[in-house]
C-alpha positions as CSV (number, residue, x, y, z in Angstrom):
1,M,-8.6,39.2,-0.1
2,S,-9.8,35.9,1.3
3,G,-12.5,34.1,-0.6
4,W,-11.8,35.8,-3.9
5,D,-12.4,33.6,-7.0
6,E,-13.5,30.6,-4.9
7,G,-15.0,27.9,-7.1
8,A,-14.4,30.2,-10.2
9,V,-17.3,32.4,-9.1
10,F,-16.7,36.2,-8.9
11,Y,-18.8,37.9,-6.2
12,S,-18.8,40.6,-3.7
13,D,-20.5,40.1,-0.4
14,Q,-19.7,43.5,1.3
15,A,-23.3,44.7,1.0
16,Q,-25.0,41.6,2.3
17,F,-22.5,40.4,4.9
18,P,-20.6,43.5,6.2
19,R,-17.3,42.3,7.7
20,G,-16.1,44.0,10.9
21,G,-12.4,45.0,11.2
22,D,-9.9,44.6,8.5
23,P,-11.4,43.8,5.1
24,G,-8.3,41.7,4.3
25,G,-8.6,39.7,7.5
26,A,-8.7,35.9,7.4
27,E,-12.4,35.5,7.8
28,I,-13.8,32.0,6.9
29,T,-16.5,32.1,4.4
30,R,-19.1,29.3,4.1
31,H,-17.5,28.0,0.9
32,S,-14.0,27.8,2.4
33,A,-15.4,26.2,5.6
34,L,-17.1,23.5,3.6
35,R,-13.9,22.8,1.6
36,K,-11.9,22.6,4.9
37,F,-14.4,20.2,6.5
38,K,-14.1,18.0,3.4
39,E,-10.3,18.1,3.6
40,F,-10.5,17.2,7.3
41,L,-12.8,14.2,6.9
42,R,-10.8,12.9,3.9
43,G,-7.3,13.6,4.9
44,F,-6.9,13.7,8.7
45,T,-4.4,11.1,9.8
46,G,-4.5,9.5,13.2
47,P,-1.5,8.7,15.5
48,T,-0.9,5.4,13.8
49,G,-1.0,6.9,10.3
50,D,-4.5,5.7,9.3
51,F,-7.4,7.8,8.2
52,P,-9.9,7.4,11.1
53,Y,-12.8,9.6,9.8
54,R,-12.6,8.3,6.2
55,E,-12.8,4.7,7.4
56,S,-15.5,5.5,9.9
57,L,-17.6,7.0,7.0
58,V,-17.2,3.9,4.9
59,H,-18.3,1.6,7.7
60,N,-21.1,3.8,9.2
61,R,-22.7,5.5,6.3
62,D,-25.1,7.6,8.3
63,H,-23.1,9.0,11.2
64,V,-19.5,9.8,12.3
65,T,-18.1,10.9,15.7
66,V,-15.5,13.7,15.5
67,A,-13.3,14.7,18.4
68,I,-13.0,18.5,18.7
69,E,-9.3,18.0,19.7
70,D,-8.6,16.5,16.2
71,L,-10.3,19.4,14.5
72,D,-8.3,21.8,16.7
73,A,-5.1,20.1,15.6
74,F,-6.1,20.3,11.9
75,D,-7.4,23.9,11.9
76,A,-7.8,25.9,15.2
77,E,-9.9,28.6,13.5
78,L,-12.4,26.0,12.3
79,A,-12.7,24.4,15.7
80,D,-13.2,27.9,17.2
81,K,-16.1,28.5,14.8
82,I,-17.7,25.2,15.7
83,R,-17.5,26.1,19.4
84,K,-18.8,29.7,19.0
85,A,-21.4,29.2,16.2
86,P,-22.2,25.5,16.1
87,A,-25.7,26.1,14.7
88,D,-24.2,27.7,11.5
89,Y,-21.2,25.5,10.9
90,L,-22.6,22.0,11.9
91,P,-25.0,21.8,8.9
92,L,-21.9,22.6,6.7
93,F,-20.0,19.8,8.4
94,E,-22.8,17.4,7.7
95,T,-23.0,18.5,4.1
96,A,-19.3,17.9,3.8
97,G,-19.7,14.5,5.3
98,S,-22.4,13.4,2.8
99,E,-20.3,14.8,-0.1
100,V,-17.1,13.0,1.1
101,L,-19.1,9.8,1.5
102,A,-20.5,10.1,-2.1
103,S,-17.0,10.5,-3.5
104,L,-15.7,7.5,-1.4
105,R,-18.3,5.1,-2.8
106,S,-17.8,3.5,-6.1
107,K,-20.4,3.7,-8.9
108,V,-23.2,1.1,-9.0
109,A,-25.1,-0.5,-11.9
110,G,-28.5,1.2,-12.4
111,E,-31.8,-0.2,-13.7
112,T,-30.7,0.2,-17.4
113,G,-27.3,-1.4,-16.7
114,E,-25.3,1.8,-16.9
115,M,-23.0,2.7,-14.1
116,E,-24.5,5.5,-12.0
117,E,-23.5,7.6,-8.9
118,P,-24.7,5.8,-5.7
119,V,-27.5,7.6,-3.8
120,T,-26.2,8.7,-0.4
121,G,-28.3,9.9,2.5
122,D,-27.6,12.5,5.1
123,V,-24.6,12.0,7.4
124,Q,-25.0,13.0,11.1
125,I,-22.0,14.4,12.8
126,F,-21.5,13.7,16.5
127,L,-19.0,15.8,18.5
128,S,-16.9,14.5,21.4
129,S,-14.7,16.6,23.7
130,K,-12.2,16.0,26.4
131,E,-12.8,19.4,28.1
132,N,-14.0,19.6,31.7
133,C,-17.8,19.6,32.1
134,L,-19.5,22.8,33.1
135,S,-21.8,22.9,36.1
136,M,-25.5,23.0,35.3
137,R,-25.9,26.0,37.6
138,S,-23.2,28.1,35.8
139,I,-24.7,27.9,32.3
140,G,-26.5,31.2,31.6
141,A,-27.0,33.8,28.9
142,D,-23.3,34.0,28.1
143,Y,-23.4,30.5,26.7
144,M,-26.4,31.1,24.4
145,S,-26.0,29.4,20.9
146,K,-22.5,28.1,22.0
147,L,-21.3,24.6,22.4
148,V,-21.5,23.4,26.1
149,K,-20.5,20.1,27.8
150,I,-22.4,19.0,30.9
151,A,-22.8,15.7,32.9
152,G,-25.8,14.4,34.8
153,I,-28.4,11.6,35.1
154,A,-31.2,11.2,32.6
155,I,-34.3,11.1,34.8
156,A,-37.0,11.1,32.1
157,A,-37.4,10.3,28.4
158,S,-40.3,11.2,26.2
159,R,-41.8,9.2,23.4
160,V,-40.4,9.6,19.9
161,K,-42.0,12.4,17.8
162,A,-41.7,13.3,14.2
163,K,-40.0,16.7,13.6
164,A,-40.3,18.3,10.2
165,T,-37.1,19.5,8.6
166,H,-38.8,21.0,5.5
167,V,-42.6,21.8,5.5
168,T,-44.4,21.8,2.2
169,L,-47.1,24.5,2.0
170,I,-49.8,25.0,-0.6
171,C,-51.7,28.2,-1.2
172,K,-55.5,27.6,-0.8
173,N,-56.3,30.2,-3.4
174,C,-53.8,29.7,-6.3
175,R,-52.5,26.2,-5.4
176,T,-48.9,27.4,-5.5
177,V,-46.6,24.9,-3.7
178,R,-43.7,26.2,-1.5
179,T,-41.2,24.5,0.7
180,V,-40.1,26.2,4.0
181,P,-37.1,25.0,6.0
182,C,-37.7,24.3,9.7
183,R,-35.3,25.4,12.5
184,P,-33.5,22.4,14.1
185,G,-34.2,21.3,17.7
186,L,-37.5,22.4,19.2
187,G,-37.8,25.4,16.9
188,G,-40.6,25.7,14.3
189,A,-40.9,26.9,10.7
190,I,-41.4,30.5,9.8
191,V,-44.4,30.6,7.5
192,P,-44.8,33.7,5.3
193,R,-47.9,35.8,5.8
194,S,-48.7,36.3,2.1
195,C,-48.4,34.4,-1.2
196,D,-46.0,35.9,-3.8
197,H,-48.2,34.8,-6.8
198,L,-49.1,37.7,-9.1
199,P,-52.9,37.5,-9.9
200,Q,-53.8,37.3,-13.6
201,P,-56.7,39.5,-14.9
202,G,-60.0,38.2,-13.5
203,E,-58.2,36.2,-10.7
204,E,-58.8,37.0,-7.1
205,P,-55.6,38.1,-5.2
206,C,-54.4,35.7,-2.6
207,P,-55.5,36.7,1.0
208,L,-53.3,37.0,4.0
209,D,-52.2,33.7,5.6
210,P,-53.2,31.6,2.7
211,W,-50.8,28.7,3.3
212,I,-51.9,25.1,4.3
213,A,-49.3,22.6,5.4
214,V,-49.2,19.3,3.5
215,P,-47.9,16.7,6.0
216,D,-47.5,13.9,3.4
217,K,-45.1,16.0,1.3
218,S,-43.0,17.3,4.1
219,K,-39.6,15.8,5.3
220,Y,-39.3,14.5,8.9
221,V,-36.7,13.3,11.3
222,D,-37.1,11.5,14.7
223,L,-37.0,13.7,17.8
224,Q,-37.0,12.9,21.5
225,T,-36.7,15.0,24.6
226,L,-34.9,14.0,27.7
227,K,-34.6,15.5,31.2
228,L,-31.1,15.7,32.6
229,Q,-30.6,16.1,36.4
230,E,-27.5,17.1,38.2
231,N,-25.4,14.2,39.7
232,P,-26.4,13.8,43.4
233,E,-22.8,14.4,44.4
234,D,-22.7,17.7,42.6
235,V,-25.8,19.2,44.4
236,P,-24.9,21.7,47.2
237,T,-26.3,20.8,50.6
238,G,-29.8,21.9,51.2
239,E,-30.4,22.7,47.5
240,L,-32.9,21.1,45.1
241,P,-31.2,19.3,42.2
242,R,-31.5,21.3,39.0
243,N,-32.5,19.8,35.7
244,V,-32.3,20.8,32.0
245,L,-34.3,19.8,28.9
246,L,-32.4,18.0,26.2
247,S,-33.4,17.4,22.6
248,V,-31.9,14.5,20.6
249,D,-32.7,13.6,17.0
250,R,-32.0,11.1,14.3
251,H,-29.6,8.3,15.4
252,L,-29.4,9.4,19.1
253,V,-33.1,8.7,19.5
254,Q,-34.0,5.8,21.9
255,T,-30.4,5.2,23.0
256,I,-31.0,6.5,26.6
257,V,-33.1,5.0,29.3
258,P,-33.9,6.9,32.6
259,G,-31.2,6.4,35.2
260,T,-28.3,6.5,32.8
261,R,-25.3,8.7,33.7
262,L,-24.5,10.9,30.7
263,T,-21.9,13.4,29.5
264,V,-23.4,15.5,26.7
265,V,-22.1,18.0,24.2
266,G,-24.7,20.3,22.8
267,I,-25.9,23.7,21.6
268,Y,-27.4,25.9,24.3
269,S,-30.6,27.1,22.7
270,V,-34.1,28.5,23.6
271,F,-37.6,27.8,22.5
272,Q,-41.0,29.4,23.2
273,A,-42.6,27.3,25.9
274,S,-46.4,26.8,25.6
275,G,-46.9,28.0,29.2
276,T,-45.3,31.4,28.6
277,A,-47.0,32.1,25.3
278,N,-50.3,33.0,27.0
279,H,-48.7,35.6,29.4
280,K,-48.8,39.2,28.3
281,G,-45.5,40.9,28.3
282,A,-43.6,37.6,28.2
283,V,-42.7,37.7,24.5
284,G,-39.0,37.9,25.2
285,V,-39.0,35.2,27.9
286,K,-37.8,31.9,26.4
287,Q,-37.3,28.4,27.9
288,P,-33.7,27.2,27.6
289,Y,-32.8,23.7,26.4
290,I,-29.7,21.9,25.0
291,R,-29.7,20.5,21.5
292,I,-27.5,17.4,21.7
293,V,-24.7,17.0,19.1
294,G,-22.8,14.2,21.0
295,L,-23.2,12.1,24.1
296,E,-21.3,9.5,26.1
297,Q,-23.0,7.2,28.6
298,S,-21.4,5.5,31.5
299,R,-22.4,1.8,31.0
300,D,-21.0,0.4,34.2
301,D,-19.3,1.2,37.5
302,N,-15.7,1.4,36.2
303,S,-16.4,4.2,33.7
304,N,-18.6,6.6,35.7
305,G,-15.9,7.5,38.3
306,P,-13.3,10.1,37.2
307,S,-10.2,8.2,35.9
308,N,-8.0,11.3,36.3
309,F,-5.8,9.8,39.0
310,T,-2.3,11.4,38.9
311,L,0.7,9.1,38.9
312,D,1.7,10.4,42.4
313,E,-1.8,9.4,43.7
314,E,-1.5,5.9,42.1
315,M,1.9,5.4,43.6
316,E,0.6,6.5,47.0
317,F,-2.4,4.2,46.8
318,K,-0.2,1.2,45.8
319,E,2.3,1.9,48.6
320,F,-0.6,2.2,51.1
321,A,-2.1,-1.2,49.9
322,Q,1.2,-2.9,50.5
323,R,1.4,-1.9,54.2
324,P,0.6,-4.8,56.6
325,D,-1.8,-2.6,58.6
326,A,-3.7,-1.2,55.6
327,Y,-7.0,-3.0,56.6
328,A,-6.8,-1.7,60.2
329,K,-6.0,1.9,59.0
330,I,-9.0,1.9,56.6
331,C,-11.3,0.7,59.4
332,S,-10.1,3.3,61.8
333,M,-11.0,6.0,59.2
334,I,-14.7,4.8,59.1
335,G,-16.6,7.1,61.5
336,P,-13.6,8.3,63.5
337,S,-15.9,10.3,65.9
338,I,-17.9,7.1,66.8
339,Y,-16.6,5.2,69.8
340,G,-16.3,1.4,69.5
341,H,-18.3,-0.8,67.1
342,S,-15.1,-2.1,65.5
343,D,-16.9,-5.0,63.6
344,V,-19.6,-2.6,62.3
345,K,-16.8,-0.3,61.0
346,K,-15.1,-3.3,59.3
347,A,-18.4,-4.3,57.6
348,I,-19.0,-0.8,56.4
349,A,-15.5,-0.7,54.9
350,C,-16.3,-3.9,53.0
351,L,-19.6,-2.4,51.8
352,L,-17.8,0.7,50.5
353,F,-15.3,-1.2,48.5
354,G,-17.7,-4.0,47.3
355,G,-17.0,-7.4,45.8
356,S,-16.5,-8.3,42.1
357,K,-19.6,-8.5,39.9
358,K,-19.7,-11.3,37.3
359,R,-21.5,-11.9,34.1
360,L,-22.0,-15.6,33.4
361,P,-21.8,-17.1,29.8
362,D,-25.6,-17.5,29.8
363,G,-26.1,-13.8,30.4
364,V,-26.9,-14.0,34.2
365,R,-25.4,-11.2,36.3
366,L,-24.1,-11.9,39.8
367,R,-24.0,-8.8,42.0
368,G,-20.8,-7.6,43.7
369,D,-22.5,-5.1,45.9
370,I,-22.8,-5.8,49.7
371,H,-26.0,-5.0,51.6
372,A,-25.9,-4.5,55.4
373,L,-28.6,-4.0,58.1
374,L,-27.9,-2.3,61.5
375,L,-30.7,-3.4,63.8
376,G,-30.7,-2.3,67.5
377,D,-31.3,0.0,70.3
378,P,-31.7,3.8,69.9
379,S,-28.6,6.0,70.4
380,T,-26.1,3.4,69.2
381,A,-24.8,5.7,66.3
382,K,-26.7,3.8,63.5
383,S,-27.7,7.0,61.7
384,Q,-24.2,8.5,62.2
385,F,-22.8,5.5,60.3
386,L,-25.3,6.1,57.5
387,K,-24.5,9.8,57.3
388,F,-20.7,9.0,57.2
389,V,-21.2,6.6,54.3
390,E,-23.3,9.2,52.4
391,K,-20.4,11.6,52.6
392,T,-17.6,9.0,51.9
393,A,-19.1,6.8,49.1
394,P,-18.3,8.2,45.6
395,I,-22.0,8.0,44.7
396,A,-24.6,8.0,47.6
397,V,-28.2,8.8,48.2
398,Y,-29.6,9.1,51.8
399,T,-33.3,8.6,52.5
400,S,-35.5,7.9,55.5
401,G,-37.9,5.1,55.6
402,K,-41.0,7.0,56.7
403,G,-40.6,9.7,54.1
404,S,-39.9,7.2,51.3
405,S,-42.5,5.6,49.1
406,A,-42.1,2.7,46.7
407,A,-42.2,5.1,43.7
408,G,-39.6,7.4,45.3
409,L,-37.2,4.5,45.9
410,T,-37.7,2.8,42.5
411,A,-39.3,4.8,39.7
412,S,-42.5,6.7,39.1
413,V,-44.5,7.4,36.0
414,T,-45.6,11.0,35.7
415,R,-47.5,13.1,33.2
416,D,-45.9,16.1,31.5
417,S,-48.0,19.2,32.1
418,N,-47.4,20.6,28.6
419,S,-47.6,17.6,26.3
420,R,-50.0,15.6,28.6
421,E,-48.0,12.4,27.9
422,F,-46.6,9.9,30.4
423,Y,-42.9,9.6,31.1
424,L,-40.7,7.8,33.5
425,E,-38.7,9.3,36.3
426,G,-36.1,7.3,38.2
427,G,-36.1,7.2,42.0
428,A,-33.3,7.0,44.7
429,M,-32.1,3.5,43.8
430,V,-31.8,4.4,40.1
431,L,-30.0,7.7,40.8
432,A,-27.5,5.9,43.1
433,D,-26.6,3.4,40.3
434,G,-23.0,2.3,41.0
435,G,-23.0,3.6,44.6
436,V,-24.8,3.2,48.0
437,V,-28.4,3.9,49.1
438,C,-28.6,4.6,52.9
439,I,-32.1,3.9,54.2
440,D,-32.7,5.1,57.8
441,E,-35.8,4.0,59.9
442,F,-36.1,0.9,57.7
443,D,-38.6,-0.7,60.0
444,K,-41.0,2.3,59.8
445,M,-41.5,1.8,56.0
446,R,-44.8,0.4,54.9
447,P,-44.5,-3.3,54.0
448,E,-45.7,-2.8,50.4
449,D,-42.9,-0.1,50.0
450,R,-40.3,-2.5,51.4
451,V,-41.3,-5.2,48.9
452,A,-40.6,-2.8,46.1
453,I,-36.9,-3.0,46.7
454,H,-36.6,-6.8,46.7
455,E,-35.8,-7.0,43.0
456,A,-33.5,-4.0,43.2
457,M,-31.4,-5.7,46.0
458,E,-30.9,-9.1,44.4
459,Q,-31.3,-8.7,40.6
460,Q,-30.1,-5.1,40.7
461,T,-32.8,-4.0,38.2
462,I,-36.2,-2.3,38.6
463,S,-39.0,-3.4,36.3
464,I,-41.8,-1.0,35.6
465,A,-45.2,-1.7,33.9
466,K,-47.4,1.3,34.4
467,A,-49.5,3.6,32.1
468,G,-48.4,1.8,29.0
469,I,-44.7,2.1,29.9
470,T,-42.9,-1.3,30.2
471,T,-39.2,-1.1,30.9
472,V,-36.3,-2.3,33.1
473,L,-34.0,0.2,34.8
474,N,-30.6,-0.5,36.3
475,S,-30.0,-0.1,40.1
476,R,-26.6,-1.6,40.8
477,T,-26.4,-0.2,44.3
478,S,-25.4,-1.4,47.8
479,V,-28.1,-0.9,50.5
480,L,-27.1,0.2,54.0
481,A,-30.2,0.1,56.2
482,A,-30.8,1.0,59.9
483,A,-33.8,-0.2,61.9
484,N,-35.1,-0.5,65.4
485,P,-36.6,-3.8,66.9
486,I,-40.3,-4.2,67.1
487,S,-40.6,-2.8,70.7
488,G,-38.1,0.0,70.2
489,R,-35.4,-1.7,72.2
490,Y,-33.8,-5.1,71.7
491,D,-35.4,-7.5,74.3
492,D,-33.2,-10.5,75.2
493,L,-36.1,-12.3,76.8
494,K,-37.8,-12.5,73.3
495,T,-36.7,-14.7,70.5
496,A,-35.0,-13.2,67.4
497,Q,-38.3,-13.7,65.5
498,D,-40.2,-11.5,68.0
499,N,-37.5,-8.8,68.0
500,I,-37.0,-8.5,64.2
501,D,-40.2,-7.5,62.6
502,L,-39.0,-8.0,59.0
503,Q,-39.9,-10.8,56.6
504,T,-37.3,-13.5,55.9
505,T,-37.6,-12.6,52.2
506,I,-35.9,-9.2,52.9
507,L,-33.6,-10.5,55.7
508,S,-32.0,-13.1,53.4
509,R,-31.1,-10.4,50.9
510,F,-28.8,-8.6,53.5
511,D,-25.3,-10.0,53.5
512,L,-24.6,-8.7,57.1
513,I,-27.1,-8.2,59.8
514,F,-25.7,-6.5,63.0
515,I,-27.6,-6.5,66.2
516,V,-26.3,-3.3,68.0
517,K,-27.2,-3.4,71.7
518,D,-26.8,-0.6,74.3
519,V,-25.2,-2.7,77.0
520,R,-25.2,-1.1,80.5
521,M,-21.7,-1.7,81.8
522,Y,-20.0,0.7,84.2
523,E,-16.5,0.8,82.6
524,Q,-17.8,0.9,79.0
525,D,-20.3,3.7,79.9
526,K,-17.5,5.7,81.5
527,R,-15.3,5.4,78.4
528,I,-18.1,6.3,76.0
529,A,-19.1,9.3,78.2
530,N,-15.4,10.4,78.3
531,H,-15.1,10.1,74.5
532,I,-18.3,12.1,73.8
533,I,-17.4,14.9,76.2
534,K,-14.0,15.2,74.5
535,V,-15.6,15.4,71.1
536,H,-18.0,18.1,72.2
537,A,-15.3,20.0,74.2
538,S,-12.6,20.2,71.5
539,G,-14.7,19.6,68.3
540,A,-12.5,19.0,65.4
541,A,-9.4,18.4,67.5
542,T,-10.3,14.8,68.5
543,T,-11.4,13.8,65.0
544,S,-8.2,15.3,63.5
545,K,-6.1,13.3,66.0
546,N,-7.9,10.1,65.0
547,M,-7.2,10.9,61.3
548,E,-3.5,11.7,61.8
549,M,-2.3,8.3,60.7
550,D,0.9,9.1,59.0
551,A,2.9,12.2,58.1
552,N,3.5,10.9,54.6
553,T,-0.1,10.4,53.5
554,N,-2.9,12.9,53.6
555,E,-5.4,10.5,55.0
556,G,-8.9,11.8,55.7
557,E,-12.4,11.7,54.4
558,N,-11.5,13.0,50.9
559,W,-8.4,10.7,50.7
560,L,-10.6,7.6,51.6
561,K,-13.1,8.6,49.0
562,R,-10.4,8.7,46.3
563,Y,-8.9,5.4,47.5
564,I,-12.3,3.7,47.4
565,E,-12.8,5.1,43.9
566,Y,-9.4,3.9,42.7
567,C,-9.9,0.3,44.2
568,R,-13.3,0.0,42.6
569,N,-12.1,1.1,39.2
570,T,-8.9,-0.9,39.0
571,C,-9.3,-4.1,41.0
572,R,-11.4,-7.2,40.3
573,P,-10.4,-10.0,42.7
574,R,-11.3,-13.7,42.3
575,L,-11.2,-16.6,44.8
576,S,-8.2,-18.9,44.9
577,E,-8.6,-22.7,44.8
578,K,-7.6,-23.1,48.4
579,A,-10.0,-20.4,49.5
580,A,-12.9,-21.9,47.5
581,E,-12.4,-25.3,49.1
582,M,-12.2,-23.8,52.6
583,L,-15.3,-21.8,51.9
584,Q,-17.3,-24.9,50.9
585,N,-16.4,-26.8,54.1
586,K,-17.2,-23.8,56.4
587,Y,-20.6,-23.2,54.7
588,V,-21.7,-26.8,55.1
589,E,-20.6,-26.7,58.8
590,I,-22.7,-23.5,59.4
591,R,-25.8,-25.1,57.7
592,Q,-25.3,-28.2,59.9
593,K,-25.3,-26.1,63.1
594,M,-28.4,-24.1,62.1
595,R,-30.2,-27.4,61.3
596,Q,-29.2,-28.8,64.7
597,Q,-30.4,-25.6,66.5
598,S,-33.8,-25.7,64.8
599,H,-34.2,-29.4,65.8
600,E,-33.5,-28.6,69.4
601,T,-35.8,-25.6,69.7
602,G,-38.5,-26.8,67.3
603,R,-38.5,-23.5,65.4
604,A,-36.7,-22.3,62.3
605,A,-34.1,-19.6,62.6
606,A,-35.3,-16.0,62.3
607,I,-32.6,-15.3,59.7
608,P,-32.2,-18.1,57.2
609,I,-28.7,-19.3,56.2
610,T,-29.1,-19.9,52.5
611,V,-27.0,-19.9,49.3
612,R,-27.4,-16.1,49.4
613,Q,-25.3,-16.1,52.6
614,L,-22.6,-18.2,50.9
615,E,-22.5,-15.6,48.1
616,A,-22.3,-12.9,50.8
617,I,-19.1,-14.5,52.3
618,I,-17.6,-14.6,48.7
619,R,-18.4,-10.9,48.2
620,L,-16.9,-10.0,51.6
621,S,-13.7,-11.9,50.9
622,E,-13.4,-10.2,47.5
623,S,-13.9,-6.7,49.1
624,L,-11.2,-7.5,51.7
625,A,-8.8,-8.4,48.8
626,K,-9.8,-5.3,47.0
627,M,-8.8,-3.1,49.9
628,R,-5.2,-4.5,49.5
629,L,-5.4,-4.2,45.7
630,T,-4.7,-7.9,45.3
631,S,-6.3,-9.8,42.4
632,V,-6.8,-13.1,44.4
633,A,-8.8,-13.7,47.6
634,T,-6.8,-15.9,49.9
635,P,-7.8,-18.2,52.8
636,E,-6.8,-15.3,55.2
637,H,-9.5,-13.1,53.5
638,I,-12.0,-16.0,53.8
639,E,-11.2,-16.3,57.6
640,E,-11.9,-12.6,58.2
641,A,-15.1,-12.7,56.1
642,F,-16.3,-15.7,58.1
643,R,-15.5,-13.9,61.3
644,L,-17.5,-10.9,60.3
645,F,-20.3,-13.1,59.1
646,N,-20.3,-15.0,62.5
647,V,-20.3,-11.9,64.7
648,S,-23.2,-10.4,62.6
649,T,-25.7,-12.6,60.8
650,V,-25.0,-15.9,62.6
651,D,-25.2,-14.2,66.1
652,A,-28.4,-12.4,65.1
653,A,-29.9,-15.7,64.0
654,R,-29.0,-17.3,67.3
655,S,-29.9,-14.4,69.5
656,G,-32.9,-14.4,71.8
657,I,-34.2,-16.7,74.5
658,N,-33.7,-20.0,72.6
659,E,-29.9,-19.7,72.9
660,H,-29.8,-18.4,76.4
661,L,-32.2,-20.9,78.1
662,N,-30.1,-23.9,78.9
663,L,-32.5,-24.8,81.6
664,S,-31.5,-27.0,84.6
665,P,-34.2,-29.4,85.8
666,E,-34.8,-27.3,89.0
667,I,-35.4,-24.1,87.0
668,A,-37.6,-26.0,84.5
669,N,-39.7,-27.3,87.4
670,E,-40.1,-23.8,88.8
671,I,-41.2,-22.4,85.4
672,K,-43.9,-25.2,85.2
673,Q,-45.2,-24.2,88.7
674,A,-45.3,-20.5,87.7
675,E,-47.2,-21.5,84.5
676,A,-49.7,-23.4,86.7
677,Q,-50.2,-20.4,89.0
678,I,-50.7,-18.0,86.0
679,K,-53.3,-20.3,84.6
680,R,-55.1,-20.6,88.0
681,R,-55.0,-16.8,88.4
682,M,-56.2,-16.0,84.9
683,G,-59.3,-17.5,83.3
684,I,-59.5,-18.0,79.5
685,G,-60.3,-14.6,77.9
686,S,-59.5,-12.6,81.0
687,H,-56.9,-9.8,81.1
688,I,-54.7,-8.4,83.8
689,S,-51.9,-5.9,84.1
690,E,-48.4,-7.5,83.8
691,R,-47.2,-5.5,86.8
692,R,-50.1,-6.6,89.0
693,L,-49.6,-10.3,88.0
694,L,-45.9,-10.2,88.8
695,D,-46.6,-8.5,92.2
696,E,-49.3,-11.1,93.2
697,L,-47.1,-14.1,92.3
698,N,-44.1,-12.4,94.0
699,R,-46.2,-12.3,97.2
700,M,-46.8,-16.0,96.9
701,G,-43.0,-16.5,97.0
702,M,-42.2,-16.8,93.3
703,N,-39.1,-15.3,91.7
704,E,-40.0,-12.4,89.2
705,S,-37.5,-13.6,86.5
706,I,-39.0,-17.1,86.7
707,V,-42.5,-15.7,86.2
708,R,-41.3,-13.6,83.2
709,R,-39.7,-16.6,81.6
710,A,-42.9,-18.6,82.1
711,L,-44.9,-15.7,80.4
712,V,-42.4,-15.7,77.4
713,I,-42.7,-19.4,76.9
714,M,-46.5,-19.2,77.1
715,H,-46.4,-16.4,74.6
716,Q,-44.4,-18.6,72.3
717,R,-47.0,-21.3,72.6
718,D,-49.6,-18.7,71.8
719,E,-51.4,-19.3,75.2
720,V,-51.2,-15.6,76.2
721,E,-51.1,-12.4,74.2
722,Y,-49.7,-9.0,75.0
723,K,-51.8,-5.8,74.5
724,R,-51.2,-2.1,75.0
725,E,-47.4,-2.1,74.5
726,R,-46.9,-5.2,76.7
727,H,-48.6,-3.6,79.7
728,V,-51.7,-5.9,79.6
729,I,-51.7,-9.8,79.3
730,V,-54.7,-11.6,77.8
731,R,-55.2,-15.4,78.3
732,K,-56.1,-17.1,75.1
733,A,-58.0,-20.4,74.6
């Protein structure tokens, strides 16, 4: 019979604890479980022959992290008990921890000089597991009171509260003191209805419910509640993300800020929510929550992606990176159903792979994420690129400018309906930490909302100071934005400043700015029409043809996603000396050209070329090296990065009338005559339809394009103003 004569105590527990099945079965009693836990902590040997848990207890006297796999190796039955009834066996484990700690510590001299046993506090046991995480949607009644492991993002954290572990009660009639234990987690204490004091002759008997809690004499621990939301990539399309309440206590309190990606091990429990207590007939309806007994947080990008790449996959990725056409193949996989736009595809490939982030000795962080802006005519596949990136990036959040507020993008402070206290909830840029945020209709955002992401784009943090909450959240994300010019279409007769209605403060934060124009050319229109008709006619057939790169490698959207993840996790390229010298010379040359242009035109460039743009070229060259899994960025990578920078940002800064108007003396003279005629026709303060003015001057023998140029130049000098969507011209003083 198991458990007989344990601790030299003879007892029979058949009456109190009836055992099912064979009475001689190997059922673990509480005493034997405690003894086995003590043996495990004291005697478990690691792979190198050391005693990891014994050493951990000596160094950290208040907590120890235990891997369930180690407990499995020591005693499978004990590990099974921990998994199936953690609420019963974890307190035993913690008692075993404090007893082992007391035996490990040597005696200390007391007040009288005699050697005494040292006073040891409670030991908190954290559990860690290498099992696969469960989906938040699959956890139901079957998992009640069992150990579960889930992953997600902490979106809210409450303030720290004091939770009683033992409540001291006093009877208001006879002053009898009694201590009642409290259930752990969000559970309360069960207070007896009556006092068990026997009244003496002449004494009044104690009434029902005589107990009064004495807060000063009770024992407390710290408790905090968190809200865990599903990872954005795990949410099915069209569904709202689910969240679950977590409760953490003692040493886990105040270790998590909103926006942190977590993997938690906890006990699936229930509590009576305050909202359901008032409803009649809802006695049996309880609110589920998870009491945390161990958590791991992903501190940076390289730990949040799954590192479970098989050896075959790693070999395949390394072989692919060695191929001379690897860069071209990756770019051809970006938006395969989109015709043309080869440079935009190359830029998006760079954005997905990203540069290398650095931490300087003085604590300053330099971002490695690349930001890109697609600005141009409607129907040029800007939103399609954004949707493709959302599907392909390992972590991505898609949002539209008009439907996004500053709080929705950064973070908001909300009030809990039950406790009436404020807590912080992270927005899109916090949830996409370590990934990409795609913002469509960027120009339709309110200016004050756009300003909110300035800090998130450059410093990669979000600072909040609202409702007594002051904190800083991480938002290490790339931003891919799509916008239309001020008048809907890009107008070549206007300067870049007039087309791009965005402040230079936000434009300088974008590494690449592409102006995507819908050019009307017969041959190109024919090719695009042919491509689109094929895509519609044979659907998946054309895209699969584009993706059939090689018979050996299974290249497609999923393959590209895994390859990006692998490169981001394993490769951290740096600039070579030759590349650094070449970069310096080229940057000085570009600054010189932009200075010369501003001297000639008398106006500053719409998109400033600053040190941020130099850092952008460094990031681009690092991402090009990362695609090839090389640890050093060479001059060839710098050349390609400069080419991309020239066809995007530099061209955008030079675009518009200032670049195109190399006026000959004859044309300049004609423009002056047209200006004189316009001034003669329009008095100061008068207004006229643009079409009518053009027709009148055309009848006088003037060329329409010359008159238009004259109007643009007068508009630049602020002599005329456009009204009613450029239909009406007003002459100013």
